[in-house]
Steps between C-alpha positions, in 0.01 A plus 500: 500500500559764235141470379358551853704819510390606157842469347588334166832329469601706208438821696796400728743430234757218512701625799199594704322180433813294592524688816142418590572125421797500733296663777228245464760219498635628824173509656332189361773289331534240773153396494508231222832372642368461836190324373715261301717434800200423711391247252818326567694577169860393513672768298845648505376840649862643484448523117159678507489814289259753367423572139643856511821389687797633294655164426165342392403797289836491320440134417153556361616788278789273369256230424264739316803632298603141411136411400465801278833450327393145413165644359304308767329808628438851358403837634144635400281766602369494850199310593313825576525617141379167380153548653568332839412730782716529800343383825 
């Protein structure tokens, strides 16, 4: 969507990008869930969550911190500075 509008993610900044993600989720977020339901999946839909939901985001950050403290992951320069172009 951003590319079709001539906007790059980094131009929006973190807050602006996150705002756009939530707008997209509100508009289109149920599409995949509805497709899975139509396929007959038997899931506990009361536990469904979105990647940026506060509780889930906190858990992801906590996991990354623990992995970093154990030396299992490390921070490096961004992919863009390593010669990989952003799409």
